[in-house]
C-alpha positions in Angstrom: 0.0 0.0 0.0 1.4 3.4 -1.0 2.3 5.6 2.0 1.1 9.2 2.1 3.6 12.0 2.1 4.5 13.5 5.5 2.6 16.7 4.8 -0.6 14.9 3.9 -0.4 12.7 7.0 0.2 15.7 9.2 -2.8 17.6 7.6 -5.0 14.5 8.2 -3.9 14.3 11.8 -4.8 18.0 12.4 -8.2 17.5 10.7 -9.0 14.6 13.0 -8.3 16.6 16.1 -11.4 17.4 18.2 -10.3 21.0 18.4 -9.5 21.4 14.7 -12.2 24.0 14.1 -10.9 26.2 16.8 -7.3 25.8 15.5 -8.6 26.8 12.1 -10.2 29.9 13.6 -6.8 30.8 15.1 -4.9 30.4 11.8 -7.6 32.4 9.9 -7.3 35.1 12.5 -3.6 35.4 11.7 -4.5 35.7 8.0 -2.7 32.4 7.3 0.6 33.7 8.8 3.4 31.4 7.6 5.4 31.6 10.9 3.1 32.4 13.7 4.3 33.0 17.2 3.0 30.6 19.8 2.0 32.1 23.2 0.8 30.6 26.4 -0.8 32.5 29.3 -3.9 34.4 30.2 -5.5 37.8 30.4 -8.0 39.1 32.9 -10.0 42.3 32.6 -11.6 43.6 35.8 -13.7 46.7 36.6 -11.4 49.2 38.3 -14.1 50.4 40.6 -16.0 47.2 41.6 -13.3 44.6 41.0 -15.8 42.6 39.0 -14.2 40.3 36.3 -15.4 41.5 32.9 -13.5 39.1 30.8 -11.1 36.2 31.3 -9.1 34.3 28.7 -6.7 31.4 29.2 -4.8 29.4 26.6 -5.3 26.2 28.5 -8.7 25.9 26.7 -7.0 26.3 23.3 -5.6 23.6 20.9 -2.2 22.6 22.2 -2.8 25.1 25.1 -1.4 28.0 23.0 -2.5 31.0 21.1 -1.2 31.8 17.6 -0.4 35.4 16.7 1.1 37.0 13.5 4.8 37.0 13.0 4.5 40.5 11.4 7.4 39.9 9.1 7.4 42.5 6.3 9.2 40.3 3.7 7.0 38.5 1.2 9.7 35.8 0.8 9.3 35.0 4.5 5.6 35.4 5.2 3.3 36.4 2.3 0.3 37.0 4.6 2.0 39.4 7.0 3.9 41.1 4.2 0.5 41.9 2.5 -0.8 43.4 5.7 2.4 45.4 6.2 2.3 46.7 2.6 -1.3 47.8 3.2 -0.3 49.6 6.3 2.6 51.3 4.5 0.3 52.4 1.7 -2.1 54.1 4.1 0.8 55.6 6.1 2.4 57.2 3.0 -1.0 58.1 1.5 -2.1 59.9 4.6 0.9 62.1 4.4 0.1 63.0 0.8 -3.7 63.3 0.8 -4.7 63.4 4.5 -6.9 60.9 6.4 -6.0 58.8 9.5 -6.3 62.0 11.6 -4.1 63.9 9.1 -5.8 67.0 7.7 -6.6 66.9 3.9 -4.8 70.3 3.6 -1.5 68.5 3.4 -2.1 67.8 -0.3 -1.9 71.6 -1.1 1.5 72.0 0.6 4.9 71.8 -1.3 5.5 68.1 -1.9 8.2 66.2 -3.8 8.9 62.7 -4.8 12.7 62.3 -4.9 15.0 59.5 -5.9 18.6 59.5 -4.6 21.0 56.9 -6.1 24.3 55.4 -5.2 27.4 56.6 -7.1 29.1 54.5 -9.7 31.5 51.9 -8.4 32.4 50.7 -11.9 30.6 50.1 -15.3 27.9 47.5 -15.3 25.7 46.0 -18.0 22.5 47.9 -18.7 19.1 47.0 -20.1 16.7 48.9 -22.4 19.3 50.2 -24.9 22.6 49.2 -26.4 24.5 48.3 -23.2 27.8 50.3 -23.5 28.7 50.9 -27.1 32.3 52.2 -27.7 33.6 53.3 -31.0 37.2 52.9 -30.1 36.7 49.5 -28.4 39.6 49.0 -26.0 40.2 46.8 -23.0 40.8 47.4 -19.3 44.1 46.6 -17.6 42.7 43.0 -17.0 42.2 42.4 -20.7 38.4 42.7 -20.6 36.4 44.8 -23.1 35.4 48.3 -21.9 32.2 48.2 -23.9 29.2 46.0 -24.7 27.0 46.5 -27.8 24.4 43.9 -26.7 20.7 44.9 -26.3 19.9 43.2 -22.9 16.4 42.3 -21.9 15.4 43.7 -18.4 15.6 40.2 -16.9 18.8 39.2 -18.6 21.3 37.6 -16.1 24.1 40.0 -17.3 22.1 43.2 -16.3 23.7 44.8 -13.2 26.9 42.7 -13.4 30.2 44.6 -13.8 32.0 44.6 -17.1 35.1 43.7 -15.2 34.8 42.3 -11.7 38.5 43.0 -11.1 38.1 46.8 -11.9 34.9 47.1 -9.8 35.2 49.0 -6.5 33.7 46.4 -4.1 35.3 48.1 -1.1 33.7 51.5 -1.9 30.3 49.8 -2.6 30.2 48.1 0.8 31.4 51.2 2.7 28.9 53.3 0.9 26.1 51.0 2.1 27.5 51.1 5.6 27.4 54.9 5.7 24.2 55.4 3.6 22.1 56.2 6.7 24.6 58.8 7.9 24.7 60.2 4.4 20.9 60.5 4.5 20.9 62.3 7.9 23.4 64.8 6.6 21.4 65.3 3.5 18.2 66.2 5.5 20.2 68.6 7.7 21.7 70.3 4.7 18.3 70.6 2.9 17.0 72.4 6.1 20.0 74.6 6.1 19.7 75.6 2.5 15.9 76.3 2.7 16.6 78.5 5.8 19.5 80.4 4.2 17.5 81.0 1.0 14.9 83.0 2.9 17.3 84.7 5.2 17.0 82.5 8.3 19.7 81.0 10.4 19.4 77.2 10.7 18.8 77.3 14.4 15.6 79.2 13.8 14.2 77.2 11.0 12.1 75.0 13.3 10.2 78.1 14.5 8.9 78.7 11.0 8.8 75.3 9.2 9.4 71.6 9.3 10.7 69.2 6.8 8.5 66.0 6.8 9.3 62.9 4.9 8.9 59.1 4.3 11.6 57.2 2.5 12.1 53.6 1.3 15.3 52.0 0.3 15.5 49.7 -2.8 18.2 47.6 -4.2 19.0 48.2 -7.9 20.1 45.5 -10.3 23.7 46.3 -9.6 23.0 45.5 -5.9 23.4 49.1 -4.8 20.7 50.8 -2.6 18.9 53.8 -3.8 16.3 55.8 -1.9 12.8 57.0 -2.9 11.5 59.8 -0.7 8.2 61.7 -0.3 9.2 65.2 1.1 6.7 67.7 2.4 7.2 71.2 3.8 5.0 72.0 6.8 4.6 74.6 9.5 6.5 74.3 12.8 4.2 71.5 14.2 4.3 69.3 11.1 1.0 68.3 9.5 -0.9 70.4 12.0 0.4 73.7 10.7 0.5 75.3 7.3 3.9 76.2 5.9 5.1 79.8 5.8 4.2 81.9 2.7 7.8 81.7 1.4 7.7 77.9 1.3 7.3 76.7 -2.3 8.0 73.5 -4.2 10.6 75.3 -6.3 12.5 76.4 -3.2 12.4 72.8 -1.9 13.6 71.4 -5.3 16.6 73.8 -5.4 17.6 72.8 -1.9 17.3 69.1 -2.6 19.4 69.3 -5.7 22.1 71.4 -4.1 22.3 69.2 -1.0 22.4 66.0 -3.1 25.5 67.4 -4.9 27.2 68.8 -1.9 26.8 66.4 1.0 29.8 64.1 1.8 30.7 61.5 4.5 34.2 60.5 5.3 35.0 56.9 6.2 37.4 56.1 9.1 41.0 56.0 7.9 42.3 52.5 7.2 45.9 51.6 6.3 44.5 49.0 3.9 41.9 51.3 2.3 42.8 54.8 3.1 40.0 57.4 3.7 37.1 57.6 1.3 34.7 60.5 0.6 31.2 59.1 0.1 28.4 61.0 -1.8 25.1 60.5 -3.6 25.2 59.4 -7.2 24.9 61.8 -10.1 21.5 60.5 -11.1 18.9 62.5 -9.1 15.2 62.6 -9.9 12.9 65.3 -8.3 9.2 65.5 -9.2 6.7 67.9 -7.8 3.4 66.4 -6.6 0.6 68.7 -7.5 -2.8 68.8 -5.8 -4.5 69.1 -9.2 -3.1 65.8 -10.5 -0.6 67.4 -12.9 2.4 65.0 -12.3 2.8 61.7 -10.5 -0.4 60.4 -8.9 -0.4 60.4 -5.1 -2.0 57.0 -4.9 0.5 55.6 -7.3 3.4 57.0 -5.3 2.0 55.5 -2.1 1.6 52.1 -3.8 5.1 52.3 -5.2 6.6 52.8 -1.8 4.5 50.1 -0.2 5.5 47.6 -2.9 9.2 47.9 -2.1 8.7 47.7 1.7 7.8 44.0 1.3 10.8 43.1 -0.8 13.8 41.5 0.9 17.3 41.5 -0.5 16.8 38.0 -1.9 13.9 39.0 -4.1 15.9 41.7 -5.8 18.9 39.4 -6.3 21.0 41.7 -4.0 21.6 39.4 -1.0 19.7 37.1 1.3 17.0 37.4 3.9 19.0 35.3 6.4 22.1 36.3 8.3 25.4 34.7 7.2 27.7 34.0 10.1 30.7 32.2 8.4 32.8 32.4 5.3 31.3 29.0 4.3 27.8 30.5 4.4 28.9 33.2 1.9 30.4 30.6 -0.4 27.3 28.5 -0.4 24.7 31.3 -0.6 22.4 31.1 -3.7 23.4 34.5 -5.1 25.1 35.9 -8.2 28.9 36.1 -8.3 28.7 39.9 -8.2 26.7 39.7 -5.0 29.0 37.1 -3.5 32.0 39.3 -4.2 30.2 42.1 -2.3 29.6 39.7 0.6 33.3 38.7 0.6 34.3 42.3 0.7 31.9 43.0 3.6 33.3 40.1 5.5 37.0 41.1 4.9 36.3 44.8 5.8 34.4 43.6 8.9 37.6 42.0 10.2 39.5 45.3 10.2 39.8 47.0 13.5 39.1 50.5 12.2 35.8 49.3 10.8 34.7 47.4 14.0 32.0 50.1 14.9 30.3 49.3 11.6 29.7 45.7 12.6 29.9 44.7 9.0 30.0 41.0 9.4 26.5 41.1 11.0 25.2 42.8 7.8 26.9 40.6 5.2 23.4 39.4 4.0 22.4 43.0 3.2 25.8 43.8 1.6 26.7 46.2 4.4 23.5 48.2 4.3 22.5 48.8 8.0 19.5 51.1 7.6 15.8 50.4 7.9 13.9 49.8 4.6 11.3 52.4 5.6 11.8 55.4 7.8 9.7 58.6 8.3 9.9 61.8 10.2 7.8 61.9 13.3 5.3 64.5 12.0 4.9 63.1 8.5 1.7 61.2 9.1 0.2 58.4 11.3 2.1 55.4 12.7 2.1 51.7 12.3 0.9 51.4 15.9 -2.0 53.7 15.3 -3.0 51.7 12.1 -2.9 48.4 14.0 -5.0 49.9 16.8 -7.5 51.1 14.3 -7.7 47.7 12.7 -8.1 46.0 16.1 -11.0 48.5 16.9 -12.6 47.7 13.6 -12.4 44.0 14.3 -14.2 44.5 17.7 -11.2 44.6 20.0 -12.2 47.6 22.1 -10.7 48.7 25.4 -13.3 48.8 28.1 -13.4 52.2 29.9 -12.5 52.2 33.6 -11.1 48.7 33.4 -7.7 47.2 34.2 -6.3 44.2 32.3 -3.7 41.9 33.8 -1.7 39.9 31.2 0.6 37.0 31.7 2.2 35.6 28.5 5.2 33.6 27.6 6.7 32.5 24.3 6.5 28.7 23.7 7.4 28.4 20.0 6.8 29.5 16.5 6.1 28.2 13.0 3.9 25.4 11.6 4.2 21.7 11.2 4.3 20.6 7.5 0.5 19.9 7.3 -0.3 23.1 9.2 1.8 25.1 6.8 -0.1 23.7 3.9 -3.4 24.6 5.4 -2.2 28.1 6.4 -0.9 28.8 2.9 -4.3 27.9 1.5 -6.1 30.2 3.9 -3.7 33.0 3.1 -4.3 32.6 -0.6 -8.1 32.4 -0.1 -8.0 35.7 1.9 -5.8 37.3 -0.7 -8.2 36.2 -3.5 -11.2 37.7 -1.6 -9.3 41.0 -1.3 -8.6 41.0 -5.0 -12.3 40.4 -5.8 -13.3 43.1 -3.4 -10.9 45.6 -4.9 -12.1 44.7 -8.5 -15.7 45.2 -7.3 -14.9 48.6 -5.9 -13.1 49.7 -9.0 -16.1 48.6 -11.2 -18.5 50.3 -8.9 -16.4 53.5 -9.0 -16.4 53.3 -12.8 -20.2 53.0 -12.9 -20.5 55.9 -10.5 -18.2 58.0 -12.6 -20.0 57.2 -15.8 -23.4 58.1 -14.2 -21.9 61.4 -12.9 -20.7 62.3 -16.4 -24.2 61.7 -17.8 
């Protein structure tokens, strides 16, 4: 008799459990999370005045005496269900700062707003897509005997795109150190933009905060060449952020001039190393600044929010620029399923991490991200709402409401994470069903909106 695979046997075992329906409710409540956290414990809510118990919950009544909660991982490669939720939250967070909503006034859409892309500098020529790669009339070779040009028309998904023409000429050291200092470069860029806006209207920088505030949300994205570039939504507000209108002198053109000047001027010096020397790091020459207009002339606000949300869920592995797991040994680097260009960056990161002068950078802990140590998404405090506020709003919508004048005592402990093979199969099915329902709902809303618009036009 043919034996069932382990996954099928495990799924059947779960389905035959007397508490299967309750377990299924828990998995559905997590949205089909691929790696749920298992908690054991209890919570008791009592009336603060009378001491009466309003609600009591204990996991001893649950399947396996545990409660499953979302892992909340943003990476689609790790948990598709939680990444979709995170992308939705990011979309609303960015959109609220563009159009208002979520307790943000709708007047923000009429303020000076930009969508800016800052890139990494060149560390050596790489193959490009979309046009003749690197045609050279004079031909020629580098000192390693490799061609300095390439006349091929590469498809966007061609394996050569993003790879250096000569790996021996490529500045892997500069690439890794630029990643390691990218967050510091960003901080200095923001400070310099404020300084330039202030000086252009006759203010000293120390008094800029009394008149205006620079609010932003930025997301980091890996390019094909495995270098990070940054997409930023920038808004000029009054002193209290979204609560205040900007001063009369605050214009989009003023902001564009400051952004362009700061992108060209800002520098960060690396610590001196006998092996490397001292490098001056800067933004790349490619800079894109687009004004976001309230009348719709230019990039669409919803499209910008969706663009940012899309990249928040992408890990380094999905862009071919690293892995989503930490690499702790040289052997891990050699066996990682990455392109040779990326592996060379990992090796450089490991070697530089062993130098005493770069010890504060902790590079070996960031080999899997090629030395980049920043968050994928960051925002200024006064840009818009927060992830915590969005989660609280969702919990309220789902009926999880705090009882007034009540005190809740919670006792929880971590007891595990993840799924068994059969449970993972069932959870994946639930996640896909929920995603399909959301797609159908979105299509229905779009069709309904189209009918409404057509009726309005007639």
